N, C-alpha and C positions, 0 to 999 in steps of 0.2 A: 909191639906192646901195648897194653890201654892202659893210660897213667887214673890213679882214683888218688881221692885224700877219704879218707877213715871222719862221721859225722856221729856224737853225742850231742844230741839236746836233753838235761840232766831236769824233773820236773819232781816233784813234791811226793805221787803214786807212780810214775813212769819214765820212763827212758825210753826214748825217737832211736835211734842206730840205726846208720845206713853206710853203704859205701858208694861214692860220687866220683863219677867222672869229672873231668876239667872244664868238660863242657855244658857240668850241669845237671847230667842226665844222673837219674836215681838208678844204677846199676843193680842194689838190693838192700830193700832194708827190712827191719824190724822189732820189734819192741821188747821192750824186760819189764818186770816191776823195782820202784828204785829198794823200794824197805827200809825206806824210811824210820822206820819204828824202831831196828833196828843198830841204830845208832851212824854217827858218821863214819866212823872208819869202816864200818861194815858196805856204805854207801862210796866209799871210795873204792875198795875192793873190789866192788855189781862195776862199776865206771873201771876199772883196770880188764876185769874180766870178759865184758863186755868187749871195749876197745880190742884184745887178746884175737877174740872171738870171732872178729870183724877181717881183722888181719891175715889171720890166717885163712878165712875161706876166700882174700885176696887170692892169696897166694895160691893156693889151690886151682883159681879162677883164670890164673895165668896172667893178673895183672897186678903192675907196677905201687905201690902206694909209699906217695909221695910226702905226705902227710897226716896229721890229725888236725880237726876242732872239737872241742867240749865249750858245751853252754851252759852256765847257771843262774833262778834266781838270785834278787836278790844287788848284793853290793859288792860288784865282782870288780877291779883294780886288772886294768884290761893289761897295762904298760908292765907292771912284776908278774903277772899271772895269779894274783890271788886271787882266789871265793873269801872278802869279805865279811861279808855276813849274809847266809841263804840259812833265812830259818826255815824253810819248807823242807831241806834235806841236813838241816840241823850245825852245817859247814861255821865254822867262825879263822879267820886267818888261813884257810887251807890251798898250800901253794899248787894248787890241782894239773896246771899247765906242764911245773917241773914234773911230778908226782905222772903224770900221764906219759911225758917225752924219753923220760928214762926210764920206764915201764917201756917203751914200745921201740925206741930207738928210732924216734922221729922227732924233725919240728914240731911243732902244737903251739896251736892258739887258743887262748881260754878267752870268752864273752860273756854277756847279759844275755840269754834267753829274750829278751823283747829285742833288745837291740842288734839282738842277730836275725829275729822274723824281720825285724823294721829291713833291715837290712835288703835281705831275701825280697819282701815286699815291692825293695824300690826298685832293685837290679832284676828282679825276676817275676819277677807279680802286679798285679794294679797301680804300683807307681812306676813301671819302668816306661821310660821316655824323662821322664821330668827329676831335673837336678834340687828342686827340693819338694821330701816328702815328709810331714812326719807320720810317722803312724803312730796308731793308737787301739791296743789289745784291750777291751772290756773284759774281764770274766770274773774271776772270784776276788779279784783284787782288776784295778784298772793303770797302766802305767804305759809310755807311750818312748819314741824312739826318735829322733832330729837325722834324717839324711839330706845329707848335702855331698853330689857331686859321688856320691857310691860309699863315701862314707859315714861312717855314723859314727855322734860324739857321746864321747863317757864323760864327757864332765872331769872337774880335775881330783877328782876323788872316784872316781865309778861311778857314783848316783844320779846321773842325768837323767831327765824326763819320767821324775815322780811326777807327773801331772795327774794321778788317783791323789796325792797328799794336795794339791791346790785347794788351800778353801772356798768353799763356794756358795753356803749356807753359817755364815758365823755364829756360833751357839747351838749348834744341827747337833744329830749322834754323832758318839763315840765314837775315836777311826782308831785300830788295830796300832797306830803310826803314836797315841798318847795326845792328838788332838781334837776337834768337833766340828763336823762339817765338812769334815775332806770328800773332794769329789766322788773318792771309791767308797764313799760312809755312804754315799747318797745314791749312786746313779751303779756300782758293781753289778751281775748278778746275783751275787750274795746280799746285796741291801733288797735288791729290789723284791725276791721272792723274802728276806727278812721283816721287808714293810705292806706287804701285803697278808704276810702273814699276823701282825699287828692290826691291821682294822677288821681281819675275820676275829680275832680274839675279842677285839674288842665289839663287833655287832653281836659276839653266844653270849657278850653281859649281858647287853644287851637284850638280849633274846631272854635271857635266864632270866631277866627282872618280868618281862613282861608275859613270861612262862608263871611265875609266882602271881602276877595278878590276873591271866589269866585260868589258874588253878582257884581263885580266891571266888573266880565270877564263871568258875563250874566249864572254862571255854578250853580246846585242846591249842598247849601248845605247839609251833612249827619247830620243828627237830634242825638243832644247830650244822649250819651248812661247815662242809669239811675243807681244809686247807693245803691247798697246791705250795708241793716243796722248794720249785726250780723258780725261775726267771721265765723258762721257757714256757712254766704254767701260765705263768702271772697273763707273760704275749698272748698265747691260745685265749685266755679268758674274755678280754681286754681286746682283742676282734671280735669274739664274740656277743660283746655288747655288756657282763663286767663290772657297773658303776664304778665299783671300790678299784678294779685292777685298772680298770679306765684313768682311771684318774694317777696310782702309782706311775701308768707308764709316764703319764702327759711329765710328772713331776721327773722322772728318769730323764725323759728327752730335755725340759727346760733347763736342767742340771748338768749334762752332758755340752748342753749350748755355749753355757755357759763357760763351760772348761776350755771347749776350743776355741771361741774366741781368742782366750787366753792363749793358748798356744798358738794360734796366728796373729795374732796383733807380738808377742814374742818372735815369732819365726818368719813369718811373711813367707809362706811355703804358696806354691801354687798346687799341693793335693792332698789333700789327708783321707788318709786309707785307716778305715775304720774295722778292727776281727776280734777275733774273741767269741766267746760263747753264746754272748751276746750277740751280738753283728751274724747271728742265725736266723733271728729274727727277719732280716731282708729290708726289703721296701718298708715294712712294719714299724723299723728306727728308723732308716736310713732318710724316707721320705721327709715327713716331720721333724726328723733335724735338721734335714738341709734348710727347711723352712724357720725352723728357729733359730738356726745361728744368720741365717741371711738377714732375717729385724735384725739380730744384733752389730749388723756390722755398719761402720760410719765409714770414717777412713779407709778403713780395711780393701785391700781387693779381695775379690772371694775369692779362694780354693774351691776345686771339685772336689764333693765329698762321695767315697767309693769307697764299696767292701772287698775287705780282703779277699784275692784268690786264691791263693798256697794253702788256707785252712792250716792242718794243727800242724804239717810237714814244715812249713816257714822255719822255724827254729833250726830245727833238722840242718835245712837248706843253709841256713844263716849259719851255721857251725862249719858247713864247707865252705863254704864264699871267705869264710875269718882264715880255713884252713890257707886254701891259694891267694890271699893275700899275703900270710905271711911267707910263701914261701918269695913273691914277688918283691918284696919289700927285702929279705935277705940277700 
């Protein structure tokens, strides 16, 4: 009989779910909308329903389910199994591990989505073979996971790895955490798109002034340029030679290098794995980022800087690893 675990990666908009063999092979995968707009109680119901569906499917396939793993964003107390605060899904002090464990009658592990993704990249992905790994996810926000010997540190209060809230530009843009100049406010995918949009609005304002001057002198005005909506658009424009996009991209790389230098100073890892949506730019990001980090290093040992390899499946695979770890520890 094939032994399996159930894995769920709960995000603000979607839930990635899988049945994973004890050897790490994904035997079945599916996705569901989170429905966070319906409220936290509805999200809890959805998690239980998805987990039940996976357990039923495993049973029908003749697979034995040994445990379950669930990961969520925010502040997670892994020791007690409580989602302390997950703004994206509306959770506050939700005993999610207990809710899922009692519903399925299975041992259940609860973890943080980025730490779980880092765990998967360290054991199964780009960090494999390294005992000291720093995983940095750069998407709408920025967070990190420090993995040592295949274990991700959660911190005393479940909030370890908030690299995005390291202040890299004092007095800079306001951050959602209440601070100013945080790495997340300067160099996340959302920040890249916002900052480029700001340059375009400024350019359009200058164009409007020129238009009024042109109208006065009876010269035709140039039409305003469009504004891209994503960091991927900015990356493409920068590569194509758009000077405003290139400047925003360069500033982003410099800020990220400052953040990674702080991470290397604190943790002295052998490899830094960069994931998340912004990392999809590949060498356009990683190439200059390696150079910017190298220029900042003094006494530090230079870590390898590589892109993540597991994509958006990392969190779900990490949830499966947490489930398997819980069996070993028990």
